[in-house]
VOGU-3710 file (C-alpha; in Angstrom, 3 decimals, decimal comma):
1> mekmnnssqs> -22,764/-23,894/19,965  -25,097/-22,953/22,707  -26,820/-19,411/22,027  -25,713/-16,037/23,161  -26,593/-15,308/26,453  -26,822/-11,582/27,730  -26,285/-12,368/31,490  -23,198/-10,685/33,243  -21,759/-14,082/33,492  -18,953/-15,440/31,095
11> yksvkpgkpk> -20,165/-17,675/28,430  -19,929/-21,207/29,369  -18,744/-23,929/27,137  -16,709/-27,086/27,635  -13,177/-25,939/28,390  -11,170/-26,403/25,089  -7,336/-27,002/25,799  -4,665/-24,149/25,395  -3,963/-23,447/21,856  -0,928/-25,336/20,472
21> iqlkigkdyr> 2,246/-23,104/19,387  4,323/-24,666/16,151  8,043/-23,922/16,683  9,380/-23,832/13,328  13,137/-22,143/13,037  14,310/-22,114/9,492  16,100/-19,977/7,042  13,626/-17,133/6,526  13,287/-17,015/10,490  17,165/-16,723/10,828
31> fvekvvqqnk> 17,223/-13,736/8,049  14,244/-11,684/10,015  16,352/-12,057/13,052  19,557/-11,091/11,479  18,204/-8,189/9,909  16,741/-7,117/13,232  19,760/-7,402/15,064  21,825/-5,636/12,472  19,449/-2,627/12,524  19,114/-2,607/16,390
41> lntvceearc> 15,286/-2,506/16,207  13,020/-3,911/18,517  9,720/-6,119/17,338  6,678/-6,661/19,551  7,211/-10,214/18,303  10,056/-10,463/20,744  8,922/-8,349/23,363  5,676/-9,241/23,789  5,839/-13,190/23,429  3,812/-13,503/20,681
51> pniyecwerr> 3,038/-17,044/20,002  3,129/-16,789/16,153  6,836/-15,299/16,202  7,891/-18,730/14,438  5,372/-18,770/11,512  5,152/-15,237/10,805  9,142/-14,855/10,817  9,360/-17,821/8,877  7,063/-15,970/6,357  9,610/-13,344/6,362
61> tatimilgdi> 6,764/-10,926/8,328  7,630/-9,094/11,641  6,193/-6,212/13,588  8,902/-3,363/14,378  8,423/-1,941/17,733  9,604/1,713/17,806  10,341/4,326/20,470  12,289/1,718/22,626  11,422/-1,269/24,391  10,169/-0,162/27,789
71> ctracgfcsv> 6,645/1,346/28,032  5,488/3,741/30,654  2,244/1,571/31,488  1,482/-1,664/32,856  -1,325/-3,462/31,459  -2,610/-6,678/33,019  -2,189/-8,494/29,779  1,077/-7,351/28,175  4,797/-8,551/28,823  6,610/-5,702/27,411
81> ktgkptwddy> 9,015/-4,238/29,865  7,553/-1,508/32,262  9,728/1,255/33,314  11,362/4,671/32,943  12,313/4,808/28,935  15,951/5,635/28,024  15,190/5,987/24,353  16,918/8,842/22,468  17,374/7,635/19,364  16,303/9,736/16,611
91> lepirtahav> 17,606/7,947/13,770  15,526/5,050/14,302  12,968/5,736/11,545  15,737/5,700/9,196  16,985/2,154/10,485  13,510/1,229/10,384  12,898/1,953/6,784  16,416/0,095/5,927  15,375/-3,046/7,332  12,068/-2,839/5,409
101> kqmnlrhvvi> 14,083/-2,407/2,576  16,358/-5,455/3,427  13,540/-7,842/4,088  11,922/-6,805/0,784  8,437/-6,485/2,468  5,254/-5,693/0,856  3,464/-4,923/3,950  4,946/-4,039/7,255  3,518/-3,345/10,695  4,832/-0,932/12,649
111> tsvdrddlkd> 3,949/-0,399/16,628  5,221/1,253/20,080  5,333/1,291/23,567  3,400/4,089/25,231  5,377/6,834/25,633  3,486/8,877/28,253  6,763/10,529/29,370  6,884/12,758/25,897  4,723/15,220/26,818  5,066/17,038/24,159
121> dygskiwadt> 3,611/14,574/21,234  3,941/11,419/22,785  6,049/9,793/20,344  3,899/10,938/17,138  6,932/12,765/15,696  8,672/9,645/15,549  5,990/7,869/14,263  5,198/10,224/11,449  8,562/10,169/10,498  9,007/6,377/10,214
131> ikqirrevps> 5,950/6,208/7,834  7,888/8,998/5,586  11,138/7,054/5,872  9,505/3,824/4,805  7,733/5,583/1,976  11,027/7,060/0,668  12,863/4,088/0,904  10,315/1,339/-0,066  7,554/3,062/-1,937  5,847/-0,327/-3,042
141> ctievltpdf> 5,337/-1,191/0,339  2,231/-0,820/2,527  2,377/0,397/5,875  -0,062/-0,380/8,815  0,514/1,519/12,074  -0,653/-0,224/15,280  -0,644/3,155/17,654  -1,136/3,729/21,612  -3,639/6,487/22,199  -1,169/9,401/22,387
151> kglqsalvrv> -3,431/10,450/25,738  -5,941/11,443/23,082  -3,712/14,293/22,096  -5,332/15,570/19,045  -2,278/17,243/17,569  -0,420/13,955/17,901  -3,229/12,113/15,974  -3,403/14,442/13,275  0,368/14,117/12,862  0,304/10,175/12,211
161> fsakpdifsh> -3,180/10,309/10,062  -1,521/13,425/8,020  1,619/10,766/7,229  -1,242/8,382/5,769  -0,424/5,234/6,707  -2,256/2,731/4,262  -3,785/1,144/7,532  -4,036/2,597/11,185  -5,015/0,431/13,658  -5,478/1,107/17,379
171> nvecverisr> -6,550/-1,747/19,878  -9,942/-1,667/22,116  -7,994/-4,880/23,565  -11,259/-5,989/25,505  -14,932/-5,371/26,047  -15,648/-2,198/27,540  -16,819/-3,603/30,825  -13,719/-5,245/32,157  -11,334/-2,573/30,342  -10,046/-0,447/33,598
181> dvrsqsnwks> -9,030/-4,046/35,002  -6,882/-5,159/31,918  -6,004/-1,959/31,103  -6,100/0,631/33,896  -3,996/3,427/32,406  -6,085/3,805/29,192  -9,797/4,540/28,512  -11,903/2,576/26,577  -13,770/5,249/25,136  -10,968/7,038/24,210
191> sldilkksae> -9,868/4,282/21,956  -13,288/3,955/20,517  -12,918/7,796/19,382  -9,434/7,225/17,715  -10,727/4,560/16,015  -13,822/6,797/14,928  -11,366/9,937/14,040  -9,282/7,543/11,857  -12,175/6,485/9,895  -13,401/10,049/9,230
201> wglrtktglm> -9,977/10,903/7,860  -10,402/8,379/5,305  -7,973/5,787/6,425  -8,532/2,163/6,427  -9,124/1,380/10,061  -8,766/-2,020/12,151  -8,833/-2,732/15,739  -8,515/-6,128/17,609  -10,012/-7,888/20,870  -8,916/-10,631/23,408
211> vglgetmyev> -11,429/-13,285/24,459  -10,818/-15,335/27,380  -10,928/-12,512/30,052  -14,037/-12,833/31,647  -16,050/-11,155/28,769  -19,607/-12,710/27,606  -20,414/-13,541/24,068  -23,128/-10,900/24,446  -20,487/-7,961/24,950  -18,426/-9,205/22,210
221> intmkevvni> -20,765/-8,985/19,431  -22,184/-5,679/20,900  -18,172/-4,526/20,874  -18,242/-5,607/17,447  -21,387/-3,598/16,768  -20,128/-0,373/18,196  -16,711/-0,440/15,832  -17,910/-1,384/12,494  -20,574/1,150/13,130  -17,833/4,109/13,325
231> gveiftigqy> -16,093/2,877/10,233  -13,503/0,168/11,299  -13,241/-2,093/8,473  -10,523/-4,908/9,761  -11,304/-6,714/12,974  -9,256/-9,350/14,906  -9,998/-11,316/17,740  -7,955/-13,942/19,549  -7,301/-15,723/22,691  -5,685/-14,380/25,624
241> lqptknhlpv> -2,679/-16,082/26,817  -1,233/-15,309/30,060  2,565/-14,563/29,647  3,686/-14,972/32,964  2,054/-15,523/36,550  2,438/-11,948/37,304  -0,263/-11,248/34,524  -4,076/-11,236/34,439  -5,323/-15,181/34,528  -7,063/-16,959/31,675
251> eryvsdnefd> -10,591/-17,079/32,430  -11,680/-19,611/29,859  -10,389/-21,161/26,589  -12,201/-20,085/23,960  -13,456/-23,037/21,285  -12,481/-22,876/17,761  -16,540/-23,225/16,953  -16,875/-19,901/18,883  -13,904/-18,166/17,022  -15,923/-19,401/13,499
261> fyrakglelg> -19,140/-18,017/15,255  -17,586/-14,169/15,732  -15,846/-14,294/12,097  -19,172/-14,991/10,468  -21,151/-12,914/12,246  -18,551/-9,859/11,987  -18,943/-10,472/8,226  -22,604/-10,181/8,552  -22,453/-7,029/10,499  -20,072/-5,394/7,994
271> fkvvesgplv> -16,711/-5,815/8,493  -14,309/-6,012/5,342  -11,883/-8,500/6,962  -12,587/-10,550/10,168  -9,181/-12,652/11,556  -10,676/-14,615/14,389  -8,979/-17,677/15,732  -6,968/-18,976/19,027  -3,294/-17,615/18,117  -4,537/-14,534/16,304
281> rssyhadeqa> -3,112/-10,991/17,025  -3,555/-7,793/15,903  -0,605/-8,243/13,067  -1,096/-12,095/12,628  -1,368/-12,473/8,573  -1,654/-8,591/8,423  -0,001/-8,620/4,764  -3,049/-10,963/3,644  -5,769/-8,526/5,577  -4,221/-5,624/3,608
291> rlatiekv> -4,716/-7,440/0,282  -8,259/-8,523/1,182  -9,306/-4,977/2,288  -7,987/-3,442/-0,756  -10,020/-6,103/-2,878  -13,080/-5,226/-1,208  -12,615/-1,506/-1,366  -12,316/-1,766/-5,182
//
């Protein structure tokens, strides 16, 4: 592998091919699909066109997306629908808990769309209620939340922190220099501050990064240093894949060797768990990450 350079140009390497997605639909995939449909739930696996849906659902794992399926933001990388939300289903936390119980999950990941239209709390009350309902229905299940930024509203963050998820996750998504182009309605420093506050609350904290959007290796390493220094314990890094022609183009496909380098570097920097690879997404193997992080904590 070439040495890391600190120029403003993207790291140049032989362009690897687009990562291959394995399509596997078996009885467990169908089971998860049925439970999701019966409980009238949304999943980020479907809405964000996750390449790992076949593998994860076959392992009976899914990332449930609350607060509807319409996002108030239009990030350049994300295929979740954008528009004016019509969601007003306050029984969703109960149905989510029932689904977790039906699937007999040991670990669940909950995420949501951005709800900038809910000015009073940006959806944080539903977030907290969902965590509490799952705790009530399936006390043995560990809960990971992948939250939006709640516009940085402190009362909203405290409400979610106080519900005590086992893992609090919020993605920085990309390196700071290109953040405005990638997610124009979000603030990179605000995301960093949310992660810092989560760690200060004593929550096991996680974040994720996409590569292939024009960043340099130097910027990736600097980002890893910034987040580990504020207390983030779990770090994921994966290849950006363009969901449709209307989204940001892929600048390059990152090699397996480079992903291996990031994994080793991350562990060297002090992360408890680093998930690094072409098809890695925020909740990819989240159950295993939770187990490893817990072991490391002991």
